[in-house]
SETOR-184121 format. One record per atom (N, C-alpha, C): y negated, z, x; residue in three letters. Coordinates in steps of 0.1 Angstrom, whole numbers, padded with zeros to 4 digits, always signed. Layout:
YZXAla
...
***
This chain:
+0056+0146-1132Met
+0054+0142-1146Met
+0060+0129-1150Met
+0062+0120-1140Gln
+0067+0107-1144Gln
+0074+0101-1131Gln
+0086+0094-1133Thr
+0093+0088-1122Thr
+0097+0074-1127Thr
+0094+0064-1118Gln
+0098+0050-1121Gln
+0106+0044-1110Gln
+0118+0039-1112Val
+0126+0032-1102Val
+0123+0017-1104Val
+0118+0011-1093Thr
+0113-0003-1094Thr
+0121-0013-1086Thr
+0130-0008-1077Gly
+0138-0017-1069Gly
+0151-0011-1064Gly
+0161-0020-1062Ile
+0174-0016-1057Ile
+0180-0027-1048Ile
+0187-0022-1037Asn
+0193-0032-1028Asn
+0208-0032-1030Asn
+0215-0040-1021Asp
+0230-0041-1023Asp
+0237-0029-1018Asp
+0230-0019-1012Glu
+0237-0007-1007Glu
+0233+0005-1016Glu
+0227+0002-1028Asp
+0224+0011-1038Asp
+0212+0021-1034Asp
+0205+0017-1024Thr
+0192+0023-1021Thr
+0182+0019-1032Thr
+0175+0029-1038Thr
+0165+0026-1047Thr
+0151+0031-1042Thr
+0141+0024-1047Val
+0127+0027-1044Val
+0119+0028-1057Val
+0108+0034-1056Gly
+0099+0035-1068Gly
+0087+0044-1065Gly
+0083+0051-1076Phe
+0071+0060-1074Phe
+0072+0071-1084Phe
+0066+0082-1081Trp
+0065+0093-1090Trp
+0050+0098-1091Trp
+0047+0104-1102Ser
+0033+0108-1105Ser
+0033+0123-1108Ser
+0023+0130-1103Asp
+0021+0144-1107Asp
+0009+0144-1117Asp
+0004+0156-1120Met
-0008+0157-1129Met
-0018+0167-1122Met
-0030+0162-1120Asn
-0040+0171-1115Asn
-0047+0177-1128Asn
-0043+0190-1130Asn
-0047+0197-1142Asn
-0062+0199-1144Asn
-0069+0198-1133Ala
-0084+0200-1133Ala
-0091+0189-1140Ala
-0087+0176-1138Asn
-0093+0165-1145Asn
-0084+0155-1151Asn
-0071+0159-1153Met
-0061+0151-1160Met
-0060+0137-1154Met
-0060+0136-1141Val
-0057+0124-1134Val
-0045+0126-1125Val
-0038+0115-1121Lys
-0025+0115-1115Lys
-0026+0109-1101Lys
-0018+0116-1092Asn
-0015+0110-1079Asn
-0002+0102-1081Asn
+0000+0091-1074Asn
+0012+0083-1073Asn
+0017+0083-1059Asn
+0030+0086-1057Phe
+0036+0087-1044Phe
+0049+0078-1045Phe
+0050+0069-1034Gly
+0062+0062-1033Gly
+0074+0070-1029Gly
+0086+0066-1032Phe
+0098+0073-1028Phe
+0110+0063-1025Phe
+0119+0068-1017Val
+0132+0062-1014Val
+0143+0071-1018Val
+0153+0066-1024Asp
+0165+0074-1028Asp
+0177+0068-1021Asp
+0183+0075-1012Gln
+0195+0070-1005Gln
+0206+0081-1007Gln
+0216+0077-1015Asn
+0228+0086-1018Asn
+0223+0100-1024Asn
+0213+0099-1032Gly
+0208+0111-1039Gly
+0198+0119-1031Gly
+0194+0115-1019Thr
+0184+0121-1011Thr
+0171+0114-1013Thr
+0161+0121-1018Phe
+0148+0115-1020Phe
+0139+0118-1008Phe
+0131+0107-1004Thr
+0121+0108-0994Thr
+0108+0103-0999Thr
+0098+0111-0998Asp
+0084+0106-1002Asp
+0080+0095-0992Asp
+0073+0085-0997Val
+0068+0075-0988Val
+0053+0074-0991Val
+0045+0078-0982Val
+0030+0078-0983Val
+0024+0072-0971Val
+0018+0060-0972Asp
+0011+0053-0962Asp
-0001+0062-0958Asp
-0002+0066-0945Pro
-0013+0075-0941Pro
-0027+0069-0944Pro
-0028+0056-0943Leu
-0041+0049-0946Leu
-0046+0051-0960Leu
-0036+0053-0969Gly
-0040+0055-0983Gly
-0039+0069-0989Gly
-0036+0078-0980Lys
-0035+0092-0985Lys
-0048+0098-0989Lys
-0050+0101-1001Gly
-0062+0108-1006Gly
-0075+0100-1006Gly
-0074+0087-1005Val
-0086+0079-1004Val
-0091+0073-1017Val
-0083+0074-1028Asp
-0088+0069-1041Asp
-0095+0080-1048Asp
-0108+0083-1043Asn
-0116+0094-1049Asn
-0109+0107-1048Asn
-0102+0109-1037Gly
-0095+0122-1035Gly
-0081+0121-1039Gly
-0076+0111-1046Leu
-0063+0109-1050Leu
-0055+0100-1041Leu
-0042+0102-1041Thr
-0033+0093-1035Thr
-0026+0084-1045Thr
-0028+0071-1045Val
-0022+0062-1054Val
-0015+0051-1046Val
-0002+0053-1046Gln
+0007+0044-1038Gln
+0020+0042-1046Gln
+0025+0030-1045Gln
+0038+0027-1052Gln
+0046+0018-1043Gln
+0059+0020-1043Leu
+0069+0011-1037Leu
+0075+0003-1048Leu
+0075-0011-1047Leu
+0079-0019-1058Leu
+0091-0028-1055Leu
+0096-0029-1042Gly
+0107-0037-1039Gly
+0114-0033-1026Gly
+0127-0036-1025Val
+0134-0032-1013Val
+0145-0043-1011Val
+0148-0046-0998Asn
+0159-0055-0995Asn
+0171-0047-0989Asn
+0182-0055-0985Ser
+0194-0048-0980Ser
+0193-0045-0965Ser
+0182-0048-0959Lys
+0179-0045-0945Lys
+0170-0033-0944Lys
+0169-0025-0956Asp
+0161-0013-0957Asp
+0146-0015-0953Asp
+0141-0026-0958Leu
+0127-0029-0957Leu
+0121-0029-0971Leu
+0111-0021-0974Ala
+0105-0019-0987Ala
+0090-0024-0987Ala
+0085-0028-0998Val
+0071-0032-0999Val
+0064-0025-1011Val
+0051-0024-1010Gly
+0043-0017-1020Gly
+0029-0019-1018Gly
+0021-0010-1023Phe
+0006-0010-1021Phe
+0000+0004-1022Phe
-0012+0005-1017Trp
-0020+0017-1020Trp
-0034+0013-1024Trp
-0041+0022-1031Thr
-0054+0019-1037Thr
-0065+0027-1030Thr
-0076+0020-1027Asp
-0087+0027-1021Asp
-0098+0032-1031Asp
-0109+0038-1026Ala
-0119+0044-1034Ala
-0126+0034-1044Ala
-0125+0022-1040Asn
-0132+0011-1048Asn
-0122+0005-1058Asn
-0110+0010-1059Gly
-0100+0005-1068Gly
-0093-0007-1063Gly
-0095-0011-1050Asn
-0089-0023-1044Asn
-0075-0019-1039Asn
-0065-0028-1040Thr
-0052-0025-1035Thr
-0049-0032-1022Thr
-0041-0025-1014His
-0037-0029-1000His
-0022-0029-0999His
-0017-0041-0995Gly
-0002-0042-0993Gly
+0003-0036-0981Gly
+0015-0031-0981Phe
+0022-0026-0969Phe
+0037-0028-0970Phe
+0043-0029-0958Lys
+0057-0029-0956Lys
+0062-0015-0951Lys
+0074-0011-0955Tyr
+0078+0002-0950Tyr
+0093+0001-0945Tyr
+0095+0005-0933Asp
+0108+0004-0927Asp
+0115+0018-0930Asp
+0125+0018-0938Ile
+0132+0030-0942Ile
+0138+0037-0931Ile
+0144+0030-0921Lys
+0152+0036-0910Lys
+0142+0043-0901Lys
+0132+0036-0897Ser
+0122+0042-0887Ser
+0111+0049-0893Ser
+0110+0048-0907Lys
+0099+0055-0914Lys
+0085+0051-0909Lys
+0083+0038-0907Thr
+0071+0033-0902Thr
+0065+0023-0912Thr
+0051+0022-0911Phe
+0044+0013-0920Phe
+0037+0002-0913Phe
+0037-0010-0920Thr
+0030-0021-0915Thr
+0021-0026-0926Thr
+0008-0027-0923Glu
-0002-0032-0933Glu
+0000-0047-0934Glu
-0001-0052-0947Asp
+0001-0066-0949Asp
-0008-0071-0960Asp
-0020-0076-0956Asn
-0030-0080-0966Asn
-0033-0095-0964Asn
-0035-0102-0975Ile
-0038-0116-0974Ile
-0053-0119-0972Ile
-0056-0126-0962Thr
-0070-0129-0958Thr
-0078-0135-0969Thr
-0090-0131-0971Asn
-0100-0137-0980Asn
-0098-0132-0995Asn
-0090-0122-0997Phe
-0088-0116-1010Phe
-0091-0101-1010Phe
-0097-0097-1021Thr
-0101-0083-1022Thr
-0089-0074-1024Thr
-0079-0078-1031Asn
-0067-0070-1035Asn
-0054-0078-1031Asn
-0045-0070-1025Thr
-0032-0075-1022Thr
-0021-0065-1027Thr
-0012-0070-1035Thr
-0001-0062-1040Thr
+0012-0069-1036Thr
+0020-0062-1029Leu
+0034-0067-1025Leu
+0044-0061-1035Leu
+0052-0070-1041Thr
+0060-0066-1052Thr
+0075-0067-1049Thr
+0079-0076-1040Ala
+0093-0079-1038Ala
+0095-0084-1024Ala
+0107-0082-1018Ile
+0111-0087-1005Ile
+0126-0091-1006Ile
+0130-0102-1000Asn
+0144-0106-1000Asn
+0150-0103-0987Asn
+0163-0107-0985Asn
+0170-0103-0973Asn
+0166-0111-0961Asn
+0159-0122-0963Lys
+0153-0130-0952Lys
+0140-0124-0947Lys
+0134-0115-0955Gly
+0122-0109-0951Gly
+0110-0116-0958Gly
+0113-0126-0967Asp
+0102-0133-0974Asp
+0097-0123-0985Asp
+0084-0123-0987Ile
+0077-0113-0996Ile
+0070-0120-1007Ile
+0072-0115-1019Gly
+0065-0120-1031Gly
+0054-0110-1035Gly
+0044-0115-1041Gly
+0033-0106-1045Gly
+0022-0113-1052Gly
+0011-0107-1053Phe
-0001-0114-1059Phe
-0014-0108-1053Phe
-0024-0116-1052Val
-0037-0113-1047Val
-0047-0115-1058Val
-0059-0109-1057Ser
-0069-0111-1067Ser
-0083-0109-1061Ser
-0092-0115-1068Asn
-0106-0113-1065Asn
-0113-0115-1079Asn
-0126-0119-1079Ser
-0133-0120-1092Ser
-0127-0131-1100Ser
-0120-0141-1094Ala
-0115-0152-1102Ala
-0102-0149-1109Ala
-0095-0137-1106Gly
-0083-0134-1113Gly
-0071-0133-1103Gly
-0059-0132-1108Asp
-0047-0130-1100Asp
-0041-0143-1096Asp
-0036-0144-1083Thr
-0029-0156-1079Thr
-0016-0151-1071Thr
-0005-0157-1074Ser
+0007-0152-1068Ser
+0009-0159-1054Ser
+0018-0154-1046Phe
+0021-0160-1033Phe
+0036-0156-1029Phe
+0041-0164-1020Ile
+0053-0161-1013Ile
+0049-0162-0998Ile
+0051-0151-0991Gln
+0049-0150-0977Gln
+0062-0151-0969Gln
+0065-0162-0962Ala
+0077-0163-0955Ala
+0078-0154-0944Ala
+0090-0151-0939His
+0092-0141-0928His
+0085-0146-0915His
+0082-0159-0914Asn
+0074-0164-0902Asn
+0059-0163-0904Asn
+0055-0157-0916Gly
+0041-0155-0918Gly
+0034-0166-0927Gly
+0041-0178-0929Asn
+0035-0188-0937Asn
+0034-0184-0951Asn
+0023-0187-0958Ile
+0020-0183-0971Ile
+0019-0195-0981Ile
+0026-0194-0992Gln
+0025-0204-1002Gln
+0019-0198-1015Gln
+0008-0203-1020Phe
+0002-0197-1032Phe
+0008-0204-1044Phe
+0010-0197-1055Leu
+0016-0201-1067Leu
+0006-0201-1078Leu
+0002-0212-1083Ala
-0008-0213-1094Ala
-0002-0211-1107Ala
+0011-0211-1109Gly
+0017-0209-1121Gly
+0019-0222-1130Gly
+0025-0221-1141Pro
+0026-0232-1150Pro
+0013-0238-1155Pro
+0013-0250-1160Ser
+0000-0255-1165Ser
-0006-0247-1175Ser
-0019-0244-1174Gly
-0026-0236-1184Gly
-0027-0221-1180Gly
-0021-0217-1169Ala
-0021-0203-1164Ala
-0035-0199-1159Ala
-0040-0188-1163Thr
-0053-0183-1159Thr
-0051-0171-1149Thr
-0040-0165-1149Ser
-0037-0154-1140Ser
-0022-0153-1138Ser
-0017-0151-1126Val
-0003-0152-1122Val
+0001-0141-1113Val
+0012-0134-1117Gln
+0017-0123-1109Gln
+0032-0125-1106Gln
+0035-0127-1093Ala
+0049-0128-1089Ala
+0055-0114-1087Ala
+0066-0111-1094Leu
+0072-0097-1094Leu
+0085-0096-1088Leu
+0092-0107-1086Gly
+0106-0107-1080Gly
+0109-0119-1072Gly
+0117-0118-1062Val
+0122-0130-1054Val
+0136-0128-1049Val
+0144-0138-1050Asn
+0158-0137-1045Asn
+0159-0144-1031Asn
+0171-0144-1026Asp
+0173-0150-1012Asp
+0172-0165-1012Asp
+0171-0171-1024Phe
+0169-0186-1024Phe
+0154-0189-1027Phe
+0146-0179-1026Asp
+0132-0180-1028Asp
+0128-0185-1043Asp
+0137-0182-1052Asp
+0134-0183-1066Asp
+0124-0171-1069Asp
+0114-0174-1076Val
+0104-0164-1079Val
+0102-0162-1094Val
+0102-0149-1098Val
+0099-0146-1112Val
+0087-0138-1113Val
+0081-0138-1125Gly
+0069-0130-1127Gly
+0063-0132-1141Gly
+0050-0131-1142Val
+0043-0132-1155Val
+0030-0139-1153Val
+0026-0148-1163Tyr
+0013-0154-1162Tyr
+0006-0153-1176Tyr
-0007-0153-1176Thr
-0015-0152-1188Thr
-0021-0166-1191Thr
-0021-0170-1203Asp
-0027-0183-1207Asp
-0041-0181-1212Asp
-0048-0192-1215Asn
-0062-0191-1219Asn
-0064-0184-1233Asn
-0053-0181-1240Leu
-0055-0174-1252Leu
-0052-0159-1251Leu
-0048-0155-1239Gly
-0045-0141-1236Gly
-0030-0138-1237Gly
-0022-0147-1241Ala
-0007-0145-1243Ala
-0001-0144-1229Ala
+0009-0135-1227Met
+0016-0133-1215Met
+0030-0139-1215Met
+0034-0147-1205His
+0046-0154-1205His
+0053-0151-1192His
+0066-0149-1192Gly
+0074-0149-1180Gly
+0075-0163-1174Gly
+0078-0163-1161Phe
+0081-0176-1155Phe
+0091-0175-1144Phe
+0097-0186-1141Leu
+0106-0188-1130Leu
+0101-0199-1122Leu
+0099-0197-1109Phe
+0095-0208-1100Phe
+0106-0211-1090Phe
+0111-0224-1090Asn
+0121-0229-1081Asn
+0114-0236-1070Asn
+0115-0229-1058Glu
+0108-0235-1046Glu
+0113-0248-1042Glu
+0126-0250-1042Val
+0133-0262-1038Val
+0128-0274-1046Val
+0127-0272-1059Lys
+0123-0283-1068Lys
+0107-0282-1071Lys
+0101-0272-1065Asn
+0086-0270-1068Asn
+0084-0271-1083Asn
+0091-0264-1091Met
+0091-0265-1105Met
+0090-0251-1112Met
+0081-0250-1122Tyr
+0080-0238-1130Tyr
+0087-0239-1143Tyr
+0093-0228-1147Ile
+0099-0227-1161Ile
+0093-0215-1168Ile
+0088-0218-1180Thr
+0082-0207-1188Thr
+0093-0199-1195Thr
+0092-0186-1195Ile
+0102-0177-1201Ile
+0095-0170-1212Ile
+0099-0172-1225Asp
+0095-0165-1237Asp
+0107-0160-1244Asp
+0110-0147-1245Asp
+0121-0142-1252Asp
+0120-0146-1267Asp
+0131-0152-1273Pro
+0130-0157-1286Pro
+0127-0146-1297Pro
+0129-0133-1293Asn
+0126-0122-1302Asn
+0112-0116-1300Asn
+0105-0122-1291Ala
+0091-0117-1288Ala
+0082-0121-1299Ala
+0071-0113-1301Val
+0061-0117-1311Val
+0054-0129-1305Val
+0049-0137-1314Thr
+0043-0150-1310Thr
+0028-0149-1312Thr
+0020-0159-1307Gly
+0006-0159-1308Gly
-0001-0153-1296Gly
-0014-0150-1298Ser
-0022-0146-1286Ser
-0018-0132-1281Ser
-0011-0124-1290Gly
-0006-0111-1286Gly
+0008-0111-1280Gly
+0014-0122-1278Ser
+0027-0123-1273Ser
+0028-0118-1258Ser
+0040-0112-1255Met
+0042-0108-1241Met
+0056-0108-1237Met
+0060-0116-1227Thr
+0073-0116-1221Thr
+0070-0115-1206Thr
+0077-0106-1199Val
+0075-0104-1185Val
+0089-0105-1178Val
+0090-0113-1168Ala
+0102-0113-1159Ala
+0098-0106-1146Ala
+0106-0096-1143Asn
+0102-0088-1131Asn
+0112-0086-1121Asn
+0124-0093-1122Gly
+0134-0092-1112Gly
+0144-0103-1113Gly
+0150-0108-1102Thr
+0160-0118-1102Thr
+0169-0116-1090Thr
+0182-0119-1092Asn
+0192-0118-1081Asn
+0197-0131-1077Asn
+0206-0132-1067Asp
+0211-0144-1062Asp
+0221-0151-1071Asp
+0225-0145-1082Lys
+0233-0151-1092Lys
+0225-0158-1103Lys
+0212-0158-1102Gly
+0203-0164-1112Gly
+0201-0156-1124Gly
+0205-0143-1124Gln
+0202-0134-1135Gln
+0188-0128-1134Gln
+0181-0127-1145Ile
+0167-0123-1145Ile
+0165-0112-1155Ile
+0158-0101-1150Thr
+0155-0090-1159Thr
+0140-0089-1162Thr
+0137-0083-1173Gly
+0123-0081-1177Gly
+0122-0074-1190Gly
+0112-0077-1197Phe
+0109-0070-1210Phe
+0100-0079-1219Phe
+0100-0076-1232Tyr
+0091-0083-1241Tyr
+0086-0074-1252Tyr
+0076-0078-1259Leu
+0070-0071-1270Leu
+0075-0077-1283Leu
+0081-0069-1291Asp
+0086-0074-1304Asp
+0076-0072-1315Asp
+0079-0078-1327Ser
+0069-0078-1338Ser
+0065-0064-1343Ser
+0074-0053-1343Pro
+0069-0040-1346Pro
+0061-0033-1336Pro
+0059-0040-1324Gly
+0051-0034-1313Gly
+0059-0026-1303Gly
+0073-0027-1303Asn
+0081-0020-1294Asn
+0083-0029-1281Asn
+0085-0022-1270Thr
+0089-0029-1258Thr
+0104-0029-1256Thr
+0110-0040-1254Asp
+0124-0041-1253Asp
+0129-0048-1240Asp
+0140-0043-1234Gly
+0145-0049-1222Gly
+0151-0062-1224Gly
+0151-0070-1214Met
+0156-0084-1215Met
+0164-0088-1203Met
+0175-0095-1205Leu
+0184-0100-1195Leu
+0187-0114-1198Leu
+0185-0123-1188Leu
+0188-0137-1191Leu
+0194-0143-1178Leu
+0201-0154-1180Lys
+0207-0161-1169Lys
+0202-0176-1170Lys
+0198-0181-1158Val
+0194-0195-1158Val
+0207-0204-1157Val
+0209-0212-1167Gly
+0221-0220-1168Gly
+0219-0234-1162Gly
+0226-0244-1167Gly
+0225-0258-1162Gly
+0211-0263-1165Gly
+0207-0272-1155Asn
+0194-0278-1156Asn
+0183-0268-1157Asn
+0185-0256-1151Asn
+0175-0245-1151Asn
+0170-0241-1165Asn
+0180-0241-1175His
+0176-0237-1188His
+0179-0222-1190His
+0169-0214-1194Pro
+0172-0200-1196Pro
+0181-0197-1208Pro
+0191-0188-1205Val
+0201-0184-1215Val
+0199-0169-1217Val
+0194-0165-1228Phe
+0192-0151-1231Phe
+0204-0144-1236Phe
+0208-0133-1229Ser
+0220-0126-1232Ser
+0218-0112-1237Ser
+0205-0108-1237Ser
+0202-0095-1243Ser
+0187-0094-1245Ser
***
């Protein structure tokens, strides 16, 4: 019923998820997939198969050029569990952050550093998990109440979305070297408490992709490049 492509690597391998429809109660299963040269492979972590009240809810959200993908599955309580998937060996490794109810893995770079977010009753907090296991939590720009990291490049630049205390959603770029956040608001996005700009991917050239909500209520794609002095330059 639905297919979403969420990640691509330098060898044109894509990952994502697809949904069916359970006609008995109008609810959907979600299954991860890998597409290599037009050949699709379902990716279903056995620990999450059929455990969301009889449903399978799993998504692959990122992939690197070493054929390692990341994603999550959902349990019967609605909690998310992160996992890594080795495309070549077709094996799963569970990856959850200690002391948090939910872990969602969203991106992985070629060094094996993973981006994602965790949550509990206090809201969402982003993190970067280095390939050596060290974790850095990202609180987001000043005033952020909820932060989701959605993309990471090989320089550990992180992009994502945060919510402010008025409920508006803003994209962000985090530069790990400078320990600096840059807020991203598309100039064509609606303003005020209902505004929404999301940055969900970045490459090693400093290009950032995402989307925003315009004043008529449409969702529009966004492409920007970070120029001199880390100033966002919107090109689409």
